[in-house]
C-alpha positions in Angstrom: 115.3 72.8 113.0 114.1 76.4 113.7 110.5 76.8 114.5 108.6 78.7 111.7 107.4 82.1 112.9 103.5 82.3 112.5 102.0 85.0 110.5 99.8 87.6 112.3 96.3 87.6 111.3 95.3 91.0 109.6 92.6 91.4 112.2 95.3 91.7 114.8 97.5 94.2 113.0 95.2 97.0 113.8 95.4 96.1 117.5 99.3 95.9 117.3 99.5 99.3 115.9 96.9 100.7 118.5 96.1 103.5 116.1 99.4 105.1 116.8 102.3 105.7 114.5 105.5 104.6 116.5 108.6 106.6 116.2 112.1 105.3 115.8 115.8 106.6 115.7 117.2 106.7 112.1 120.9 107.1 111.6 121.8 109.4 108.7 125.3 109.1 107.4 126.9 112.0 105.3 130.2 113.4 104.8 131.6 116.7 106.0 133.2 119.0 103.4 136.6 117.6 104.1 135.3 114.0 103.4 135.1 113.0 107.1 132.3 110.8 107.8 129.5 112.2 110.2 126.1 111.0 111.4 123.0 112.7 112.6 120.1 110.6 114.1 116.7 111.8 113.3 113.7 110.8 115.4 111.2 109.5 112.9 107.5 108.8 112.5 106.8 105.3 111.2 104.4 106.0 108.2 102.7 103.1 106.5 104.1 102.4 103.0 100.9 103.9 101.5 101.0 106.9 103.6 104.6 107.7 102.8 104.0 107.0 99.0 101.1 109.6 99.1 103.4 112.1 100.9 106.1 111.7 98.2 103.6 111.9 95.3 102.4 115.3 96.8 106.0 116.5 97.0 106.4 115.5 93.4 103.3 117.4 92.3 104.7 120.4 94.2 108.0 120.1 92.2 106.2 119.9 89.0 103.9 122.9 89.9 107.1 124.9 90.8 108.6 124.0 87.4 105.7 124.4 85.2 104.0 127.3 87.0 101.5 128.8 84.5 101.4 132.0 86.6 105.1 132.4 86.2 104.9 136.0 84.9 102.6 137.0 87.6 104.9 135.5 90.2 107.7 137.6 88.7 105.5 140.7 88.9 105.4 140.9 85.1 101.8 140.0 84.4 100.3 141.8 81.5 100.7 142.1 77.9 103.8 142.9 76.1 103.5 146.1 74.2 106.0 146.6 71.4 107.5 150.2 71.2 107.0 150.1 67.4 105.7 147.9 64.7 108.1 145.3 63.4 110.0 146.3 60.2 108.0 145.8 57.0 104.6 145.2 58.9 102.4 146.8 56.2 99.2 145.9 58.3 99.9 148.4 61.1 97.5 151.1 61.1 99.5 154.1 62.4 96.4 156.4 62.4 94.7 154.1 64.9 94.6 155.3 68.5 97.3 153.7 70.6 96.8 152.5 74.2 97.7 155.1 76.9 100.9 154.5 78.6 99.0 153.7 81.9 96.6 151.2 80.3 99.5 148.8 79.1 103.0 148.6 80.5 105.9 148.0 78.0 108.2 145.4 79.4 111.7 146.1 78.7 113.4 142.7 77.7 116.3 143.3 79.9 114.1 144.1 82.9 112.2 140.9 82.2 115.5 139.0 82.0 116.9 140.3 85.1 113.7 139.8 87.0 113.5 136.1 85.8 117.0 135.6 87.2 116.1 137.0 90.5 113.3 134.7 91.0 113.9 131.7 88.7 117.9 131.8 88.5 120.1 129.2 90.0 119.9 130.9 93.5 116.2 131.2 93.4 115.7 127.7 92.4 118.3 126.4 95.0 116.4 128.3 97.7 113.1 126.9 96.7 114.5 123.3 96.4 116.1 123.7 99.9 112.8 124.8 101.4 110.7 122.0 99.6 113.2 119.3 100.5 113.4 120.3 104.2 109.6 120.5 104.3 109.6 116.9 103.1 112.0 115.7 105.9 109.4 117.5 108.5 106.9 115.1 107.0 108.6 112.0 108.6 111.0 113.4 111.0 110.2 115.1 114.5 113.6 115.9 115.8 117.4 115.0 115.7 120.3 114.7 118.1 121.8 118.0 117.5 121.7 121.1 119.8 120.1 123.3 117.1 116.4 123.5 116.9 114.7 121.0 114.5 113.2 123.5 112.1 112.7 124.0 108.5 115.5 126.6 108.2 118.1 124.4 110.1 117.3 121.4 108.0 117.9 123.5 104.9 121.1 124.9 106.4 122.3 121.3 107.1 121.8 120.5 103.3 123.2 123.7 102.4 126.3 123.2 104.2 126.6 119.3 103.8 125.4 118.6 100.5 123.5 115.3 100.3 122.3 115.2 103.9 118.7 115.5 102.8 119.0 113.0 100.1 120.6 110.5 102.6 117.9 111.0 105.2 115.3 110.3 102.4 117.0 107.1 101.4 117.5 105.9 104.8 113.9 106.6 105.7 112.5 105.0 102.6 114.7 101.8 103.2 113.2 101.8 106.8 109.7 102.2 105.6 109.6 100.1 102.4 112.1 97.5 103.3 112.1 97.4 107.2 115.8 98.1 107.2 117.5 100.5 109.8 121.2 101.1 110.0 123.4 98.3 108.8 120.7 95.7 109.1 120.6 94.6 105.4 
């Protein structure tokens, strides 16, 4: 009969950790564009479950802020009031004798200009670039390096995801399995 492993008293856990977050290698599997399996090993910080949960929550807050940005027009450089060129047809309440704002005081925004500016900033390419940067920044919250010759930077992590779609998602899944379930590699 196997001897039962004794639990470690809570008072000793702090001593075991020594106030340091250990690091560990984390293999991340993904596929190349032709379907060939590939693997990159990340060097990762061992966050506590609660620390990692707080980091993920803040990342979600950033995503929500990005989607529901109340300063969206200001970000597009389109802040200000919309000034119509003329009164809508059939609007009897418009006082044509009243002084109109000077052109310099109010800027009329051309709907086409607004739409094109919105695409430049919030179109598919703009959203993909923002997401790549945000996701790569999240990887930098838990990983400190990798086994590639390329520098381990925000830009290179984003490039890896851009080239091999799913790399960051696989890295997050592998890291969360390690943190939340204590699983590394194939140790299910």
